[in-house]
N, C-alpha and C positions, 0 to 999 in steps of 0.2 A: 356455786357452780362446781360441778364435779370434774375430775380429770377427763372422763369420757366426753363431757360437753366441750371441754377445751380442745379435744382432738377432732371434733366434727368440722366438716367443711361442706360446701354446697355441691350438690349433684343435680343434674337435670335428667329426668326420665325421658327417653326418646320413644315416641309413639310411631309404630310402623303403619304406613299407608301404602297404597298401590296406585301407580299412575300408568297411563297408556304409554307403551314403548314405541308407538308409531308403526309397528309392523304386526299388529294383531295380538300382541301379548301385553304383559304388564311388567313393571319393575318396582321393586320395593323402594320406598322413600321414607326416611326417618325425619320426623319433625319434633321440635321441642315440646315437651309436655310439662308436667308439674315439677317443681323444684323441691328437693328433700335435703335433709342434713344427715350426714353419715360419717363414720370414721373407717377409712380403708387401711388395712395393714397387709404388707407383703410377707408371706411365709417363706423365710430363707433357711428353714431347718434342713438338715441333711436328708430327712425323709422326703420333704417337698422337692428338693433339688434332684433326688434320685427319681421321683415320680415324674418330674418335668422332663428329665432326660428320656423317659420312657413314653413321652407323649401326653402326659396329663397336664392340663393347662390351668387348673383351678388352684392357683397359688395365692390368691388374695382372699381376705375375709372382710366383708363390709358389715359394720355394726350400725344399726339404726334404732329408733324407738319402736316399741312393740306395735304401735298402731300403723306402722309402715310395713305392709306385707308385700314383698317382692316375689315375683313368680319366675319359675324356670325360663330362661332365655329372655327375660326383660333386659333392655339395653339402657345404659346410662352414661352420661358424659360428666367427668369431673370438671367443674367450672374453672378451677385454678390453672389447669394446663391443657384442657381440651381432650385428655386421654379418654378413650372409649372402653367400657367394660361390659361384659355380658354375664348375667347371673347364671351359675351352673348348679344351683341347688334350689330346693323348695323353701320359701320363706316361712312355711308352717312347721318346719322341722326343728328349728332351734331358737327358742325364746325363753325368757325368764318366766317362772310361774307367777300366778296372781299374788301369792303370798310374799314374793321377793320384794325387797326394797329397790332393786334395780329395774329399770324400764328398758330392756334391750331385746333385740332380735338380730340374728346373724344369718348371712348367706355367703356362700363362696362365689367368687367371680374369676373371670379370666380377662386378660387384655384382649381386645377384639378390634377388627377393622370392619367398618360398615361396608356392605356390598356396594360395589361401584366406586369405592373410595371416597364417598361423601363424608 
C-alpha cells in the first residue's frame, strides 16, 4: 500500500436532479450517487492565500485514481465530516501518463454550499 492510498478517504458524488417547486418552476435537489476514494489537500501557500483574498476559491486539490474522471462543477461530499466541495477544473487536464507507475488524476475544488442549504 502506498502513501497516497493511505491518505484516501471516502467521498460521495452528488447527482443533481430537479423537482417541482410548487409555483410553476423547479428547484435543484442533490441526491447521493456513487462513492469514490480520494485524497483532498488544502493549499495554504502564500500564493493561494493571496488568491483567496482576491476571490479565488479553488484552494483544494483532490487526487483520485485515473479511472475517476470528475467534471467541472461536479459536487461531492466528504463522508468523514459531511463537507461539500465543487470541482473547479476539468478532470481531463491533469493525470499521470500511461507510462508512469503512478495511477493518479487531480482536480481543484472549492468548499461549497448546496443551493437551498440542503
